[in-house]
C-alpha positions in Angstrom: -50.2 20.9 -40.1 -46.8 21.3 -41.8 -44.6 19.9 -39.1 -43.1 23.0 -37.6 -42.2 21.6 -34.2 -43.3 23.4 -31.1 -41.5 25.1 -28.3 -41.3 23.9 -24.8 -43.5 25.0 -22.0 -42.4 26.2 -18.5 -44.2 26.8 -15.3 -43.3 27.9 -11.8 -45.1 28.6 -8.6 -44.1 30.1 -5.3 -46.9 29.1 -2.8 -47.6 31.5 0.0 -47.8 28.6 2.4 -46.4 25.1 2.4 -48.9 23.1 0.3 -49.1 20.7 -2.7 -47.6 22.9 -5.5 -47.0 19.8 -7.7 -50.8 19.4 -8.2 -51.1 23.0 -9.6 -48.0 22.4 -11.7 -49.6 19.2 -13.1 -52.7 21.0 -14.2 -50.7 23.9 -15.7 -48.6 21.5 -17.7 -51.7 19.9 -19.1 -52.7 23.4 -20.4 -49.2 23.7 -21.9 -49.2 20.2 -23.4 -49.4 21.6 -27.0 -46.0 23.1 -26.6 -44.2 19.8 -26.1 -45.2 16.1 -26.2 -41.9 14.3 -25.8 -41.5 14.5 -22.1 -42.6 16.2 -18.9 -41.2 16.9 -15.5 -42.0 18.6 -12.1 -39.6 19.4 -9.3 -40.8 20.5 -5.8 -38.7 22.4 -3.4 -39.5 21.9 0.3 -37.2 24.4 2.1 -34.1 23.3 0.1 -35.0 19.6 -0.2 -35.7 18.9 -3.9 -37.9 16.0 -5.2 -38.5 15.5 -8.9 -40.5 13.3 -11.2 -39.6 13.3 -14.9 -40.4 11.0 -17.8 -40.9 10.5 -21.5 -44.4 10.9 -22.9 -47.4 13.2 -22.3 -48.2 14.8 -18.9 -50.9 12.2 -18.2 -48.6 9.4 -19.0 -45.7 10.6 -16.8 -47.7 11.6 -13.8 -50.2 9.4 -11.9 -51.6 9.9 -8.4 -48.7 7.9 -6.8 -46.0 9.9 -8.6 -47.7 13.2 -7.7 -47.9 12.2 -4.1 -44.3 11.3 -4.1 -43.4 14.9 -4.8 -44.8 15.8 -1.4 -45.4 19.3 0.0 -43.3 22.4 -0.4 -43.4 26.1 -1.3 -41.9 26.1 -4.8 -42.5 23.9 -7.8 -41.2 24.2 -11.4 -42.5 22.2 -14.4 -41.6 21.6 -18.0 -43.1 20.0 -21.1 -40.5 19.4 -23.9 -40.1 19.2 -27.5 -36.4 18.8 -28.4 -35.2 21.8 -30.3 -31.6 21.2 -29.2 -30.6 17.8 -28.0 -32.3 14.7 -29.0 -35.3 13.4 -27.2 -33.3 11.3 -24.7 -34.2 10.6 -21.1 -31.2 12.5 -19.7 -32.4 15.6 -21.5 -35.8 15.8 -19.7 -36.3 18.9 -17.6 -36.3 20.3 -15.0 -32.5 20.0 -14.8 -31.3 19.6 -11.2 -27.9 20.8 -10.2 -26.0 20.3 -6.9 -23.3 22.7 -5.8 -22.0 23.7 -2.4 -24.2 26.7 -2.1 -27.3 24.6 -2.5 -29.4 23.0 -5.3 -31.0 24.4 -8.4 -33.9 23.3 -10.7 -34.1 24.9 -14.1 -36.6 24.9 -16.9 -35.9 26.4 -20.2 -37.9 27.4 -23.3 -35.9 28.6 -26.3 -32.5 28.1 -27.9 -29.2 29.7 -27.3 -27.5 30.9 -30.5 -24.0 30.7 -28.9 -24.4 27.5 -26.9 -21.8 25.5 -28.9 -19.1 28.1 -28.2 -20.0 28.4 -24.6 -20.1 24.6 -24.1 -16.8 24.1 -25.8 -15.2 26.7 -23.5 -16.7 25.1 -20.5 -15.5 21.7 -21.5 -12.0 23.0 -22.1 -12.0 24.2 -18.5 -13.0 20.8 -17.2 -16.8 20.9 -17.2 -18.5 17.5 -17.7 -21.9 17.6 -19.4 -24.6 15.0 -18.7 -27.1 16.1 -21.4 -26.9 17.3 -24.9 -29.1 20.3 -24.4 -28.2 24.0 -24.4 -30.3 24.2 -21.2 -27.4 22.6 -19.4 -25.1 25.2 -20.8 -27.3 27.8 -19.1 -27.3 25.9 -15.8 -23.5 25.7 -15.9 -23.2 29.5 -16.6 -25.5 30.3 -13.7 -23.8 27.9 -11.2 -20.4 29.3 -12.2 -21.6 32.8 -11.3 -23.4 31.6 -8.2 -20.1 30.4 -6.8 -18.8 33.9 -7.2 -21.8 36.0 -6.2 -23.9 36.5 -3.1 -27.3 35.6 -4.6 -29.0 33.5 -7.2 -30.4 36.6 -8.9 -27.0 38.1 -9.2 -25.7 34.9 -10.7 -28.5 34.8 -13.3 -27.9 38.4 -14.2 -24.2 37.8 -14.7 -25.0 34.7 -16.8 -27.3 36.8 -19.0 -24.3 38.9 -20.0 -22.8 35.9 -21.6 -25.6 33.8 -23.1 -27.3 34.9 -26.4 -30.5 33.9 -28.1 -33.9 32.8 -26.8 -34.5 31.8 -23.2 -37.5 32.0 -21.0 -36.5 30.4 -17.7 -38.0 29.4 -14.4 -35.5 28.5 -11.7 -35.8 27.3 -8.2 -33.0 27.8 -5.7 -33.3 26.6 -2.1 -35.2 29.7 -1.1 -36.3 31.6 -4.2 -38.2 31.3 -7.4 -36.6 33.1 -10.4 -38.3 33.8 -13.8 -36.4 35.6 -16.6 -37.0 36.5 -20.2 -34.2 37.1 -22.6 -33.5 40.7 -23.7 -35.0 40.2 -27.2 -38.2 38.7 -25.7 -38.1 35.8 -28.3 -40.3 33.5 -26.2 -43.3 34.3 -24.0 -43.3 34.3 -20.2 -46.1 35.7 -18.1 -46.9 35.9 -14.4 -50.0 36.0 -12.3 -51.4 35.5 -8.8 -53.8 33.0 -7.2 -56.6 33.9 -4.7 -54.4 32.9 -1.8 -51.5 35.1 -2.9 -49.3 32.6 -4.6 -47.1 33.8 -7.5 -47.1 31.8 -10.7 -45.2 32.0 -14.0 -46.0 30.3 -17.2 -45.2 30.2 -20.9 -48.8 31.1 -21.7 -51.7 32.6 -19.9 -53.9 29.5 -20.6 -51.8 27.7 -17.9 -52.8 30.4 -15.4 -56.4 30.0 -16.4 -56.2 26.3 -15.8 -55.3 26.7 -12.1 -57.5 29.7 -11.4 -54.8 32.3 -11.4 -55.2 35.8 -12.6 -52.9 37.1 -15.3 -51.0 40.2 -14.2 -48.8 40.8 -17.2 -46.0 39.3 -19.3 -42.4 39.8 -18.2 -40.7 42.5 -20.3 -37.8 41.5 -22.5 -34.7 41.2 -20.3 -36.7 41.3 -17.1 -36.1 39.1 -14.1 -38.6 38.3 -11.4 -37.5 37.1 -8.0 -39.9 35.7 -5.4 -39.0 34.7 -1.9 -40.4 35.0 1.7 -40.3 38.8 1.3 -42.5 38.8 -1.8 -42.1 39.6 -5.5 -39.6 42.0 -6.9 -38.1 42.7 -10.4 -34.7 43.4 -11.8 -34.7 45.4 -15.1 -30.9 45.6 -15.6 -31.1 43.9 -19.0 -34.3 45.6 -20.2 -33.9 47.9 -23.2 -30.5 46.7 -24.3 -31.9 45.1 -27.4 -34.7 45.5 -29.8 -37.7 43.3 -29.1 -37.9 40.4 -31.4 -40.8 38.2 -30.3 -41.3 35.0 -32.4 -44.3 35.8 -34.6 -45.0 32.1 -35.0 -46.2 32.0 -31.4 -49.2 34.0 -32.6 -49.5 32.1 -35.9 -49.2 28.6 -34.6 -47.5 27.7 -31.3 -49.7 29.3 -28.7 -53.2 28.2 -27.7 -55.9 30.6 -29.2 -57.2 31.3 -25.7 -53.9 32.7 -24.5 -53.0 36.4 -24.3 -49.4 37.2 -25.0 -47.8 40.6 -24.5 -51.3 42.0 -24.2 -52.5 40.6 -27.5 -55.1 37.8 -28.0 -53.7 34.9 -30.0 -57.2 34.2 -31.4 -57.6 37.8 -32.6 -54.1 37.8 -34.2 -55.0 34.7 -36.2 -58.2 36.2 -37.4 -56.2 39.3 -38.4 -53.9 37.0 -40.4 -57.0 35.7 -42.3 -58.3 39.1 -42.9 -55.0 40.2 -44.4 -54.9 37.1 -46.6 -58.4 38.0 -47.9 -57.2 41.4 -48.8 -53.9 40.3 -50.4 -55.2 37.2 -52.1 -58.9 37.4 -53.0 -60.6 34.7 -54.9 -64.1 33.6 -56.1 -65.1 30.6 -54.0 -68.0 29.0 -52.3 -66.6 28.2 -48.8 -63.6 28.9 -46.6 -62.3 26.0 -44.4 -59.3 25.8 -42.1 -56.9 23.0 -41.3 -57.4 22.2 -37.6 -56.4 23.6 -35.3 -54.2 26.6 -36.0 -55.8 27.3 -39.4 -59.4 27.6 -38.0 -59.2 31.1 -36.6 -57.4 32.4 -39.7 -60.1 30.8 -41.9 -62.8 32.6 -39.9 -61.0 35.9 -40.4 -60.7 35.2 -44.2 -64.4 34.5 -44.3 -65.4 37.6 -42.4 -63.3 39.8 -44.6 -64.2 38.2 -47.9 -67.8 37.5 -47.3 -67.4 33.9 -48.4 -69.1 31.5 -46.0 -67.0 29.7 -43.4 -67.5 26.0 -43.0 -66.1 23.1 -41.0 -64.4 21.1 -43.7 -62.5 18.5 -41.6 -63.2 16.2 -38.8 -60.3 15.9 -36.5 -59.4 12.8 -34.5 -59.0 14.2 -31.0 -57.1 11.1 -29.6 -53.7 11.5 -31.3 -51.1 14.2 -30.8 -50.1 16.6 -33.5 -48.8 14.6 -36.5 -45.3 16.1 -36.5 -44.4 14.1 -33.4 -44.2 11.0 -35.5 -40.6 10.1 -36.5 -39.9 10.2 -40.2 -41.7 11.8 -43.1 -43.6 8.6 -44.1 -45.0 8.3 -40.6 -46.0 12.0 -40.7 -47.8 11.7 -44.0 -49.7 8.6 -42.8 -50.6 10.5 -39.7 -52.4 13.1 -41.7 -55.0 10.6 -42.9 -55.4 9.2 -39.4 -55.9 12.6 -37.9 -58.0 14.5 -40.5 -60.9 13.4 -42.6 -62.7 15.8 -44.9 -66.5 16.2 -44.6 -67.6 15.2 -48.1 -71.0 16.9 -47.9 -69.3 20.2 -47.1 -66.6 20.2 -49.8 -68.2 18.2 -52.7 -68.6 20.3 -55.9 -67.4 23.4 -54.0 -64.7 26.0 -54.8 -62.8 25.8 -51.5 -60.5 28.3 -49.9 -58.2 26.2 -47.7 -56.3 28.1 -44.9 -53.3 26.6 -43.1 -50.5 28.2 -41.0 -47.4 27.3 -43.0 -45.8 25.2 -45.7 -42.4 23.6 -45.0 -41.7 20.7 -47.2 -45.0 20.6 -49.0 -45.6 16.9 -48.6 -48.2 17.3 -45.9 -50.1 20.0 -47.8 -50.2 17.7 -50.8 -51.8 15.0 -48.7 -54.4 17.4 -47.4 -55.2 18.6 -50.9 -55.5 15.1 -52.1 -58.0 14.4 -49.3 -60.1 17.3 -50.5 -59.9 16.3 -54.2 -61.0 12.8 -53.3 -64.0 14.3 -51.3 -65.1 16.0 -54.5 -63.8 19.6 -54.2 -64.1 21.5 -57.5 -61.2 23.9 -56.8 -58.8 24.4 -54.0 -57.3 27.8 -53.3 -54.8 27.5 -50.6 -53.9 30.5 -48.4 -51.1 30.4 -45.8 -51.2 32.6 -42.7 -47.4 33.0 -42.8 -44.8 34.1 -45.4 -42.7 31.4 -47.1 -40.0 29.8 -44.9 -36.6 30.4 -46.5 -34.1 30.4 -43.5 -33.4 28.2 -40.5 -34.3 29.3 -37.0 -31.8 29.4 -34.2 -34.2 30.5 -31.5 -36.2 27.4 -30.7 -38.4 26.7 -33.8 -37.3 23.4 -35.4 -36.3 24.7 -38.8 -32.6 23.8 -39.1 -32.0 23.2 -42.8 -32.6 25.4 -45.8 -32.5 22.3 -48.0 -35.9 21.0 -46.8 -37.7 24.3 -47.3 -39.8 24.1 -50.5 -39.8 27.9 -50.9 -36.1 27.8 -51.5 -36.5 25.6 -54.5 -39.7 26.7 -56.2 -41.7 29.8 -56.9 -45.3 30.2 -55.7 -46.9 28.9 -58.9 -44.6 25.9 -58.9 -45.4 25.1 -55.3 -49.1 25.2 -56.1 -48.6 22.6 -58.8 -46.3 20.5 -56.5 -48.9 20.4 -53.7 -51.8 20.0 -56.0 -53.9 23.2 -55.4 -55.6 25.5 -57.9 -53.9 28.7 -56.5 -51.7 29.6 -53.6 -51.1 32.7 -51.6 -48.9 33.5 -48.7 -49.2 36.3 -46.1 -46.7 39.1 -46.7 -44.0 39.9 -44.3 -45.4 43.5 -44.0 -48.7 42.2 -42.8 -47.3 39.4 -40.6 -45.6 42.2 -38.6 -49.0 43.8 -38.0 -50.9 40.9 -36.6 -51.4 42.6 -33.2 -52.6 45.8 -34.9 -49.2 47.5 -34.6 -45.7 46.6 -35.6 -44.8 44.7 -32.5 -41.1 44.1 -33.2 -41.4 40.5 -34.3 -38.6 38.2 -35.3 -39.1 37.3 -39.0 -35.7 35.7 -39.5 -37.1 32.4 -40.9 -39.0 34.5 -43.5 -35.8 36.2 -44.6 -36.2 39.2 -42.4 -32.7 39.1 -40.9 -31.3 37.5 -37.7 -31.3 39.5 -34.5 -28.2 37.8 -33.2 -25.0 36.4 -34.7 -25.7 33.2 -36.7 -24.0 30.3 -34.9 -21.4 28.3 -36.8 -22.9 25.1 -35.5 -26.7 25.4 -35.8 -28.2 22.0 -36.3 -30.7 20.7 -33.8 -28.6 17.8 -32.6 -25.3 19.7 -32.7 -24.0 18.4 -29.4 -24.6 14.8 -30.4 -22.8 15.5 -33.6 -20.0 17.1 -31.7 -19.5 13.9 -29.7 -19.7 11.6 -32.7 -17.3 13.7 -34.8 -14.6 13.7 -32.1 -11.9 11.4 -33.6 -10.5 10.7 -30.2 -13.8 10.0 -28.6 -14.7 6.5 -27.3 
């Protein structure tokens, strides 16, 4: 509830026979809606003929029966829900990105952020490339198409492009005859695959999307692995596997992913309960009840209660009919959104010493609003526990933290933050224990917590760097 923006969600299906793959993509995107609420899109490939529907808004707003029918039949479909981590939320940036070249068409969906996109785009522009979006996803598409014009297959082109792009990317790509799925060598972002009863192959950012369409999860793609599906079946390319240390984004387990998903063999729900247990061990307190901030704080609150022996209670009623508050533009709108979205249950918290569990603190303003709601409901004490370490560094791999200036932990110590947000005590999960959420040290990326960057830090790292690049060009029109 502290306005860390989510990732995007990707989906792809290779149907074993010509069918209506857009319908399955539609249901899968609904399951991935939590990963992006700005826009959605689906592209269907019918033996090289591509049809796409894309639009701003939620999946249910973009797609109706008529638009789904307009996508027609085919063997391949790719889909995307978006939150803009690079490139503003403009209509031209909506994915899938469709590209035409003389060897065919390509539809690409991307989750993540490249750390060297600015340098690559500058070089491409100097060689005459013309960009139609302000996303790093288009940089990826250009790199792949350049290589495709030199190589004999789409998979060889993707592999060659992987030698040049750096950072976080989980991709699903449709060529005229193939469906490609690839995960970057660090494995920053999730990507799994499964099968349906009729033998179709599906890929998705999270296993909950497979569940939504009745597909069986097989496994996650390994970092650096590429999967290729065509009329001959499914095969894998592991050329880029093992060239880097795994650095999966730990915030997928803490916040981004749905609790019913399984990622890299670990239950998201169990990881969040483990975070709560660790918090109870690190920051015990005498209290009457443990409550969580819906939704990502609930599982950690249960874990804290189980470990501490303090009763768990449902302390907030959540309005189910608005999206996560951070999609509001501007901090004032976000803070007002908290009161619309959450309301404390007075009978539960009145005259109680409350342990309040949330997933993170960014600026502190939202936490202060939540604490005020509890004080107004009659809480006697509020002991806030956070299932992540303090944010102190920007993220260049897809999480929307792009300025150290806004991070309250860079300006205040823990006791000062507690006073600023209006809670009795405050405790964060340690970096040591956040690395152990799955039960073993899983090789997480902890750069935003000060744990060091896995790749070179980009010189131009702001979210809207490509818009800035255009506006700062003195010769631009």
